N, C-alpha and C positions, 0 to 999 in steps of 0.2 A: 504494499499499499504506500509506504514511504517513497519507493522508487518510481511509482507510476508517474507523477508529474515530471519527473526527471528523465524518463525514458526517452530514447532517441531511435527513430527508425533505422533499420539496417541499411536502407537505400541511401541514407545520408553518409554512412560510413564506407559503403562499397557500392559503387554504381554499376548498372548493367546486369543486376541479378534478376532472375525470373520470379523470385519470391521476396517477400518483405515481411518484417515483424519488428516489434518494438523491443529494444534491448535496454535493460536486462529482464524486464518483467515477463514478456511472453514466454521465454525459455523457463523462467521460474514457475509460471502457471502451468506449462506443459508437465513440468516435473511433479507439481502438486496433483495434477490429474492422474498421473501414473501411480503415485503414492496412494491416492484415494482408492484407485481400482484394486491395488494390492491389499490395502486394509480391508476393503469390502470383501475380497475373496477369503481373507483370514477371519471373517466374521465380525469385524468391527464396523458397525452400522450407525448411520445417522439416526437420531431419535425418530420414532415412528410418528410422533405428533407433528413433526416438521414434514416428514415424507407424505403424510396424508392431509396436510393442510391445503386449503383451496388454492392458494397462490402457487404451491409446489405442483399441485395437479395441473394447473394452467401451464406451468413451465414444461411439464412432461408432455402435454399436448403440443406445445410450441416446438419442442425438440423432435417429437415423433414426426410431425408434419414436415419439418425441415429435413428429416432423414428420408421420408417418402419422396419428397420433391428433389432431393439429391439424386435418387435412383433414376428419376425421369428427366434429369437435367440435360440441357443442351451441351454442358460441359461439366461432367461428373467430377473431374479433378478439382476444378475451381469450387464447386458446390460442397464437396466433402471437406476441402481445406477450410471453407467458411464455417461448416458445421462443427469441425473439431475445434476451431478457435472459439466459437460460441460455447462449446462444451466446457473448455478450460476456464472461461470467464465465469460461467455459472457454477461450476464445481468449486472454484477458489473463492469467488466473491459472494456466492449465495449459499450453497450447501454447507461447506466448511465453516463459513462465517456465522451461520445460525448457531453452531455449536459453540463457537467463541463468545457469542453474544448471550449465553446463559448468564454471564455476569454483566450487569449494567455498565459498569465502568469501562469494559472492553469496547463497548459501542463508541464511547467518548474517545478512547485511545485510537480506534480505527480512524475516526475523523480527524483527530489531532495530528496523527502521523502524516496524513495527506495534507492537511493545512500547513504544517511546518514546511514541507517540501514545496508546496504550491505557492506559499508566500515568497519563497526564494525566487520562483519563476516570475511572479508578479514584479518584484523589484528589478529583476533582470530585464524584463520586458519594458518597463517604464524607463529605465536607464538607456535602453536601446532606442526608445521612441523619442527621447528628449532632443538629441541632435537634429532630428528632422522636423521638430516642433510637434507638441502634443495635439495640435489642431490638424495635423496631417493624417487624414483618415485613410489615405492610400497606403502609407507605410504601416498603419495599424494592422494590415493584413499579414505582415511578415515578421514583425519585431519580436514575436514570441517563439520563432524558430530558433533552434531545432527542436525544442520541446513540444511545441504546439505548431502544426503545419500551417494554420491560419487563425484568424482572429474569431472565427465562429465557434470552434470547439473550445477555445480559450474562454470565450464569453459564456458558453453553456455551463462550463465548470463553475464560473463565478456565480451563476444563478443557482446552482446546486448548493453552494457553501454558505452564501449569505444568511439564509433562514436559520441554519444550524449555529452560526456565529452568534446570532441574536439570542438563541436558547442558551448558549454557553455564558453569555453576559447575564442572563437572568439567574443562572446557577451560582454566580459570585455573591458572596455575602455583602450586605449593604455597607458594612463597616470596613470592608477591604477596599478602600478608596483607590489605592495605587493599582491594584489589579483591574478594577473597573476602568480606570483611566487608560491603561494599556490596551484593554480589550476594546474600548471605544475607538482608540487609534487604529487598531487592526481592522475593525468594521469599516471605518472611514477609508482606509487604504483599499479594501475590497470594493466599496461603492465607487471610489474614484477610478479604480482599474476598470470597472464595468462601464463607466462613462467614456473613458478614453480608449476602450476596445472597439468603440463604434460598431458594436454588434446589435443591429436593429432587432433581430430575432430574440436576443437575450432581453433587451429592454421590454419588448412586448410580452415575453413569457413571464418576466418578473411582475409586470402589472397584472397579468392574468392570475398568477399565483397569489398576489395580494388580494385580489377579488375573492378567490377561493378561500383564503385565510379568514376574510371578513365574514363570509357566509357561515363558516364553521364557528367562529367566535360569537357571532350573533345568534347562532342556533336556528337559522332560517330553515323551515320545514322543507323536506324534499319535494313535496307537492308544489309548493310556491316556486322553488327553483325551476322545476320541470315546466310549470305554467309560464314562467318568465322566459325560459329558452324557447318555448313554442311560440310565444308572442313575437319574440325577436325574429324567429325564423319566418313567420308570416310577414312581418314588416320588411324583412330583406327581400322576399320574393315579390312583394308589392311595389317595391322602389328600385328593384335591381337594374332596370333599364337606365333610369335617371342616375343611379349610382355609378354605373359603367361609363356614362357620358362624362360625369365629373372626374372620374379616375383617369380617363383618357386625356383630359384637359390638363392634368398635372404634369408639368415638365421639370419639376424640381428633382435634381439628381443628388445622390449622396455626396456629402462633403464634410469638411472639418467644421463648417458652421452648424452648431448644434440644432438650431431650428430648421435648417434646410435638411439636415440628415433625418430628422424626424418626419418632415413632410415627404421626403423621398420614399417612405415606407409604402405609400399608396400610388407611387408612380409606376404605371404598367405600360407607359408609352415609350420612354426613352431610357429608363434606369436599366442598365445592362444586367445587373445582378437579379433584379425582379423578373425581367423578361426571360433570363436563362432558367430561372426556377420554373416558370410557366411552361417553357419548352420541355424541360425534364419531366414535369408532372404530365404533360400531354403525351409524351412518349410512353410513360408508365401506363397511362390509361389505354393507349393503343396496344401495348404489349399484353396487357390484361385481357383485352377484348379478343386477341388472337389465341391466348392460352388462359382462359378464365379459371380453370380448376387447379392445375398442377403448376402453372407459370413456367418460366424459363429455367428456373433452378436458382438456389441461393447463391448470391455473389455474382451473377452473370449479367446483371442489368448493364454495367458500364461497357460490356463487350457486345451487347445486342441492341442498345437503344439507338445507335447511329442511324440505322436504316429506317427508324420510325420517325425521324425528324422531318419536318416540313420546312421547305425553304423560307416561307413567310414567317415562320416562328423562330428561325435561327438568329443568333446574335453574333456580335464580333468575338465573343468568347466561346462560341459553340465549337465542337469537335466531333469527328466521326471515328475517332481512333481509340476510344476508351481510356483516354489519358487525363480526363478532367473529372473524375469522381463518379458519384452515384445519383440516385434519384432525388436527393435533397429532400427526403422526407422518410420518417420512420413508418409511415403508413402506405404511401404510394409505392415505395421500394418493395416491401414484402408482398404487396398485391401483384406486382409485376413478376417478381421472382418466384413466389410460391402460391400464387392464385388467391382466391377469395379466403380460403382457410388460413393461408399465411397472414393475411390481414387480421382475420378474426382471432387468431392465436395470440397475436401481440396485444390486441384489444382486450382479450380475456385476461391476460397477465396484468395489464394496467387496471382493468375494472376490479379484479379481485384484491389487488394491492390497495387501491383507494378504499374499498369497502373495509378491508382489514385495518387500514390507518385510521379511518373515522371511528371504527369500533373501539380501537385502543384508546383514542383520544377521549371519547365520550364515556367509556366505562371503566377506565383504569382507576384504581383506588389510590395510586401514588402520584403526587404532584409532579415529581421530576420525570416520570414516564409520560404523563400528559403533555408536559412542555416539549419534551424531546420528540415524541411521536408526532406532534403537530408540525414541528420544525422540519423533521425528515420528510413528512408527507408533502409540505409546501414545496420543499426542495425538489422532490419528485415531480410534483404537478408542474413546476416551472419547466422541467425537461419534457414532460408530456406535451405541453404547448409548444415548446421549442422544436420538438420532433416533427411538427407539421412542416417546418421550413428547412430542417437539416436532419441528417442522420449520422450518428457516430457510435452506435452500438457495436460496430465491428472494430473499435479501438479500445485499448486499455484505459485511455484517458477518461472516458465517460462510463465504460462498463464497471469500473471500480466503485463509482458512486451509484449508478443505476441499480446494479444487482446488490451492492453493499447496503444501500438504503432499504431496498426491498427486504433483504434478509433481516435488517434491524426491526422492521415493522412486524414480520412474521415472529421473530424472537420475542419481541414485546408482547405480542398476542399470546404466544404459547407459554412463556416463562415468567413474564413480569406483570401482566395485566391484572391478575387477582391478588398480587401481593399487597398487603396493607402497608401504609406509610411507616408504621413503627418497626417493620422488618429490617430496614436498612436506614442509614443516616439520611435525614430529609434534605440536608444541605449538600450541595456539590461545589467543588472548587476546581480551579484550573490545576492541571498537573504541574509540578514544579520543574 
């Protein structure tokens, strides 16, 4: 976990290789996967309560469908490589992690190990950015390299961490003014890093997660939320034509000017980043229409989508050679690669996780668990929204938090939800 923010892709160290992986984390995870299989054969099993948990069952379905669609893939080698990497992420950051998280403090340690290393990456990134000017949003794309290949995965990570930092602040005793001050500085650093990352998807996802947090804190009834969503949907379809006209009139492109960068979020006429996303999503939909049930196979989108592009949708950053990434969506990507059940499988994982998180938050008898479960859930929800615009679950950078946070909610549900306050110390402090 500590080395994940500091990991570097093999392609940065040795060019021209046909395979790529993050060093040193992915070899370590591969080793963990092998050790887990050996321990399993020796009879050392994961707790049945975890293995039978709804979130774990949803993950089983997700992995099983990835296996089936790897067999029907247009490139089985690519698909099975993707499946194996997904396996070692889930075994290391989910299955084994749930057993570590039997102790509450280990959940905090897990996140702190990541935060300590990632804070170093933030400082490195800002120092790299300063010579070009912190208002230079073009350079924001690359100043986190080689640790993060672009600003989008870097920004997504910030969205994951900020809610948990807020929870850690609440755990500090009121009289510990010095620690509270240092924690405040750390939170401000992360907020500042979020702003100068110029990651619009992160800004939107954080706003969405704040809305989710407000709904939970205010205990708004599910029926009211559902009714509100239905009304918004009706309003959208009733004004969609006028809305599209307005969006097409927006010519403001992303820039270092904060207000212009915000306005560019809705520019679907000239902003190349937005237009390329629409191009990738359109390709994913066409691919799904061609293979709606099994898809093209896990990991194959980047090699197949070129022929599904339309000349009128291409941008100056489009490519036909599979060199510029994926579908830019955690939802459109699985739909194109693994068919309708590929999409449903990831939605099932998300749905069961949200349900588990809400249950832990609302029913836990221990205040520290309520606070931490809400922070972890809000961090996850931030990425669920971010996943509409980008997809990074094939990297260790996001998987460590996505599956780790999921494991925390499951562990809190299985091991900590029913523990009374007096079982453990009510107050939590930062590790020395």
